[in-house]
C-alpha positions in Angstrom: 0.0 0.0 0.0 2.8 2.4 0.8 4.4 1.7 -2.6 1.2 2.3 -4.5 0.7 5.6 -2.6 4.2 6.7 -3.6 3.4 6.0 -7.2 0.2 8.1 -7.1 2.1 10.9 -5.3 4.7 11.1 -8.2 2.1 11.4 -10.9 1.5 15.2 -10.4 5.2 15.8 -10.7 5.4 13.9 -14.0 2.4 15.8 -15.3 4.1 19.1 -14.5 7.3 18.0 -16.4 5.2 17.0 -19.4 3.2 20.3 -19.3 6.4 22.3 -18.9 8.0 20.5 -21.9 4.8 20.9 -23.9 4.7 24.6 -23.1 8.3 25.0 -24.3 7.5 23.2 -27.5 4.4 25.3 -28.0 6.2 28.6 -27.3 8.9 27.5 -29.7 6.3 26.7 -32.4 4.6 30.1 -31.8 8.1 31.7 -31.8 8.8 30.2 -35.3 5.6 31.8 -36.6 6.0 35.1 -34.8 9.8 35.6 -35.1 9.9 33.9 -38.5 7.3 36.2 -39.9 9.0 39.2 -38.4 12.4 38.0 -39.8 10.9 37.6 -43.3 9.6 41.2 -43.2 13.0 42.4 -42.1 14.6 40.4 -44.9 12.3 42.1 -47.4 13.0 45.5 -45.9 16.7 44.8 -46.1 16.4 43.8 -49.8 14.4 46.9 -50.6 17.1 49.0 -48.9 19.9 47.2 -50.9 17.9 47.7 -54.1 17.4 51.4 -53.3 21.1 51.9 -52.5 22.3 50.2 -55.6 19.9 52.2 -57.8 20.9 55.5 -56.1 24.6 54.8 -56.7 23.9 53.8 -60.3 21.8 56.9 -60.7 24.9 59.1 -60.2 26.7 57.1 -62.8 23.7 57.6 -65.2 24.0 61.3 -64.6 27.7 61.2 -65.6 26.8 59.2 -68.7 24.2 61.8 -69.8 26.8 64.6 -69.4 29.8 62.9 -71.0 27.7 61.6 -73.8 27.0 65.2 -74.7 30.7 66.2 -74.5 30.5 67.7 -71.0 32.5 66.9 -67.8 30.9 64.3 -65.6 29.3 66.1 -62.6 29.6 63.3 -60.0 32.7 61.8 -58.3 33.1 58.9 -56.0 32.1 61.0 -53.1 28.7 61.7 -54.7 28.1 58.0 -55.4 29.0 57.1 -51.8 26.7 59.8 -50.5 23.8 58.6 -52.6 24.3 54.9 -51.6 24.5 55.8 -47.9 21.6 58.2 -48.0 19.4 55.5 -49.6 20.6 53.0 -47.0 19.8 55.2 -44.1 16.4 56.0 -45.5 15.6 52.3 -45.7 16.9 51.3 -42.2 20.0 49.5 -43.3 22.6 52.1 -42.5 25.6 52.5 -44.7 25.7 49.4 -47.1 28.9 47.8 -48.3 29.1 48.8 -52.0 31.4 48.1 -54.9 31.6 49.3 -58.6 30.7 46.9 -61.4 30.8 46.8 -65.2 27.7 46.9 -67.3 27.2 43.1 -66.8 27.2 43.5 -63.1 30.7 42.0 -62.6 32.9 43.4 -59.9 35.8 45.6 -61.1 39.0 46.8 -59.6 40.4 50.4 -59.6 41.7 49.9 -63.2 38.3 48.7 -64.5 39.4 45.1 -64.8 36.8 42.4 -63.8 37.7 40.6 -60.5 36.2 37.5 -58.9 35.9 38.6 -55.3 35.2 41.7 -53.2 38.6 41.7 -51.7 40.0 42.8 -55.0 37.1 45.0 -56.1 37.0 48.8 -56.0 34.8 49.9 -53.1 32.5 52.9 -53.4 34.1 55.5 -51.3 37.6 54.7 -52.2 38.2 58.1 -53.8 37.9 57.4 -57.6 35.3 56.0 -59.9 37.1 53.2 -61.9 37.2 53.5 -65.7 34.3 51.6 -67.3 32.3 51.6 -64.1 28.6 51.2 -65.1 27.0 49.9 -62.0 27.0 49.5 -58.2 26.6 46.4 -56.1 25.3 47.2 -52.6 24.9 44.8 -49.7 22.8 45.8 -46.8 22.2 44.2 -43.4 20.4 44.9 -40.2 20.3 43.1 -36.9 17.1 43.0 -34.9 15.9 41.5 -31.6 13.7 38.4 -31.4 10.5 37.9 -29.4 9.6 34.4 -28.4 12.8 32.8 -29.8 14.5 34.1 -26.7 13.1 31.0 -24.9 15.5 29.0 -27.1 18.4 31.3 -26.3 18.2 33.1 -29.7 18.2 36.8 -28.9 18.9 38.4 -32.3 18.6 37.7 -36.0 20.6 39.4 -38.9 19.1 40.0 -42.3 21.4 40.5 -45.2 20.7 41.2 -48.9 22.8 42.2 -52.0 21.6 44.1 -55.1 23.2 45.3 -58.3 22.0 48.2 -60.5 23.6 49.4 -63.7 23.4 52.7 -65.6 22.9 52.9 -69.4 20.8 54.3 -72.1 17.1 53.8 -71.7 15.7 51.0 -73.9 12.1 50.9 -72.7 9.3 52.5 -70.6 6.5 51.1 -68.6 2.9 51.8 -69.4 0.9 54.9 -68.5 -1.0 52.8 -66.0 2.3 52.0 -64.2 3.3 55.7 -64.2 5.3 56.2 -67.4 3.6 59.0 -69.4 4.5 59.1 -73.1 2.7 61.5 -75.4 1.3 60.0 -78.6 3.7 61.8 -80.9 7.0 60.7 -82.4 9.6 63.0 -84.1 12.5 62.0 -86.4 16.0 61.7 -85.0 17.1 64.2 -87.7 16.3 67.8 -87.7 13.1 68.4 -89.7 12.4 71.3 -91.9 9.5 72.1 -94.3 9.8 73.2 -97.8 7.9 76.0 -99.4 4.9 73.7 -99.9 5.0 72.7 -96.2 6.2 69.2 -97.2 8.9 67.5 -95.0 12.4 68.5 -95.9 15.2 67.3 -93.5 17.8 70.0 -92.7 21.1 68.9 -94.3 24.7 69.7 -93.1 26.3 71.2 -96.2 29.7 69.9 -95.1 28.7 66.3 -94.8 25.6 66.0 -96.9 23.9 64.3 -94.0 20.8 65.6 -92.1 21.5 67.3 -88.8 20.3 65.5 -85.6 18.5 67.3 -82.8 20.9 68.4 -80.0 20.2 68.2 -76.3 21.6 71.4 -74.8 19.2 73.8 -73.3 18.5 76.2 -76.1 14.9 76.6 -77.1 13.9 74.8 -80.4 10.9 74.7 -82.6 10.1 71.3 -84.2 8.0 72.0 -87.3 5.0 69.9 -88.1 4.9 69.7 -91.9 2.3 67.9 -94.0 2.0 64.1 -93.6 4.9 62.4 -95.3 7.9 60.2 -94.8 10.1 61.6 -92.1 7.4 63.9 -90.7 6.2 64.0 -87.1 4.0 61.0 -86.5 0.9 61.1 -84.3 0.7 57.7 -82.6 -2.4 55.6 -82.2 -1.9 53.3 -79.2 -5.0 51.2 -80.2 -5.2 50.9 -84.0 -7.0 50.4 -86.2 -9.6 53.0 -85.1 -8.1 56.4 -84.7 -9.4 59.9 -85.2 -9.0 63.4 -83.6 -11.1 62.7 -80.5 -9.1 59.6 -79.7 -5.8 61.5 -80.2 -7.0 64.2 -77.9 -8.1 61.7 -75.2 -4.7 59.9 -75.4 -3.0 63.3 -74.8 -5.2 64.5 -71.9 -5.5 61.0 -70.4 -2.3 59.1 -71.3 -2.9 55.5 -72.3 0.4 54.5 -73.7 1.4 50.9 -73.5 4.8 49.7 -72.3 7.3 50.5 -75.0 10.6 49.0 -76.0 13.0 50.1 -78.6 14.4 49.8 -81.2 11.2 48.4 -82.7 8.3 49.0 -85.1 5.0 50.6 -84.1 1.9 51.0 -86.2 0.4 54.5 -86.7 -3.1 54.7 -88.1 -4.8 57.8 -89.5 -5.4 60.2 -86.6 -7.9 62.6 -88.2 -7.4 66.3 -88.2 -4.3 66.8 -86.1 -4.3 70.5 -86.8 -7.5 70.9 -84.9 -7.8 73.4 -82.0 -8.7 70.6 -79.7 -5.4 68.9 -80.3 -3.5 72.1 -79.6 -5.5 72.8 -76.4 -4.8 69.3 -75.2 -1.1 69.7 -75.8 -1.0 73.0 -74.0 -2.1 71.3 -70.8 1.6 70.4 -70.6 3.0 73.9 -70.9 5.9 74.3 -68.5 6.2 70.5 -68.0 8.6 67.8 -69.2 7.0 65.3 -71.6 8.4 62.2 -73.1 8.0 61.1 -76.7 9.8 58.6 -78.9 12.0 59.4 -81.9 12.0 57.4 -85.1 14.6 56.7 -87.8 12.5 55.1 -90.5 8.9 54.7 -91.7 7.4 51.9 -93.7 4.0 51.7 -95.5 3.8 47.9 -95.1 4.1 45.6 -92.1 7.9 45.1 -91.6 9.5 41.7 -91.1 10.1 40.8 -87.5 13.8 40.2 -88.1 15.6 43.4 -87.3 18.9 42.2 -88.9 17.3 42.6 -92.3 18.0 45.7 -94.4 15.9 48.7 -93.4 15.1 47.0 -90.1 12.9 44.5 -92.0 11.0 47.0 -94.2 11.0 46.0 -97.9 13.0 48.6 -99.8 10.0 49.4 -102.0 7.9 50.2 -98.9 10.3 52.6 -97.2 8.5 55.9 -96.5 4.8 56.4 -97.4 2.2 59.1 -97.3 2.4 59.7 -93.5 -0.8 57.9 -92.4 -1.4 54.2 -91.8 2.3 53.6 -91.5 4.8 51.8 -89.4 7.3 53.9 -87.5 10.7 52.4 -86.4 11.2 53.9 -82.9 14.8 54.3 -82.1 14.8 55.9 -78.7 12.9 58.1 -76.2 13.4 61.8 -75.6 12.3 64.2 -72.9 11.2 67.7 -74.0 10.3 70.7 -72.0 7.2 72.5 -73.3 7.6 76.2 -73.4 5.5 78.4 -71.1 5.1 82.1 -70.5 7.4 83.1 -67.8 10.3 80.9 -68.8 13.2 83.3 -69.6 14.5 81.4 -72.6 11.0 80.8 -74.0 10.0 84.4 -73.5 13.2 85.6 -75.3 12.2 83.4 -78.3 8.6 84.7 -78.2 7.2 81.3 -77.3 4.4 81.3 -74.7 3.3 77.7 -75.3 4.7 74.3 -76.1 2.3 73.6 -79.0 1.3 75.5 -82.0 -0.5 72.9 -84.1 -3.6 74.5 -85.6 -1.8 75.3 -88.9 -2.1 79.1 -88.5 1.2 79.9 -86.8 3.6 80.6 -89.6 4.9 83.7 -87.7 6.0 81.6 -84.8 6.8 78.3 -86.5 8.4 79.3 -89.8 12.1 79.7 -89.1 12.9 79.7 -92.8 11.5 76.2 -93.3 8.0 76.9 -94.3 6.4 75.5 -91.1 3.0 76.6 -90.0 2.7 74.3 -87.0 5.3 73.3 -84.5 6.2 72.1 -81.0 8.3 74.5 -79.0 10.7 73.9 -76.1 14.0 72.2 -75.4 15.3 68.7 -75.1 16.5 67.5 -71.8 18.3 64.2 -71.0 16.9 62.6 -67.9 17.5 59.5 -65.8 14.7 56.9 -65.5 14.3 53.4 -64.3 13.8 50.4 -66.6 15.5 48.5 -69.3 18.9 50.0 -70.4 21.5 49.3 -73.0 25.2 50.0 -73.1 25.0 52.1 -76.3 22.6 54.9 -77.2 20.3 54.9 -80.1 20.9 56.7 -83.4 20.6 60.2 -81.9 22.7 59.9 -78.8 22.4 63.6 -78.0 18.7 63.3 -77.0 18.9 59.8 -75.6 17.6 59.4 -72.1 19.7 57.5 -69.6 18.4 55.1 -67.0 19.0 52.7 -64.2 18.2 49.0 -64.3 18.2 46.7 -61.3 19.7 43.4 -62.6 20.2 41.3 -59.5 
């Protein structure tokens, strides 16, 4: 009887041990959920911070590219790249990331620009000089944070770490209007366009080379004449062919609906109706004093081109190059940013240009600069930096080519 009583007396103690172990297991399981979820969020936050830091550093390289491509001295040095990387890191809670320079393919490079295999040999951002050929930045961010229930298991802290690489280059695409990339439905040639005495397109030719001039990107105010429909003329784009018409064009200007665009590539332009209407001019003038984006083209085709870009004329049959200006294919070669004139802008005022659009066909006094134009766009080109697909080389008209930053890994 005494032995049996002792057995019964020990059962509460055994239950307490089982309960205690069960509680520890339960807390550990809850800890995995709570701390694991928190850690996942911190990892995502760290990755976002690394992405932002790499893009910020590459953005400074993109600014340098825009300036040097136009023959000017690069405005940013290593100290500027470092400041951009660190500022983005601080803003995203990862402090000052570890950052190195890369080539256009994202490979680490040393101070001479040579590709290296490991960070120990790579040129760090903040080392004093930007290496020759530097086209990108690899940033690695980290942050250490306290745990909650995992402390029961003796784990007091976790560390999240994430790398990211961004490169700078010439823009090769835009997102859709829905995603925030606004592109006006107009495309202008890469070469400077004039109009003859009959208001027909007539490219302005350099007498020394016999080749058409290309638009330049410095800040002087320009007028882009809109001649009659014809090969090489300004094209009014229809994002949703085959309908078209003036009302649709006006709507696409006032409420941008452009799709995502990539270049070089062919885009179909259907008849847009009376583009010299007052409603088109009024719609365009909503952008007075603003920067707008529009593509530039280097060839037109009056038949659907072959999809193989390696063919002559980018795939347009020789007999179909050009056309009558409507229901054509335009080969988009790049994207440009243009500041529309506005009253109060000193340079525009000096040129007598109070608006960015004079397209109703009755503005010869303003638009005819010796080329017969009666309609025109007025403003100045500006090279800007965007995010999206980039290439190492600019399009045909490098002076007006936008630069950009692309996150590659």
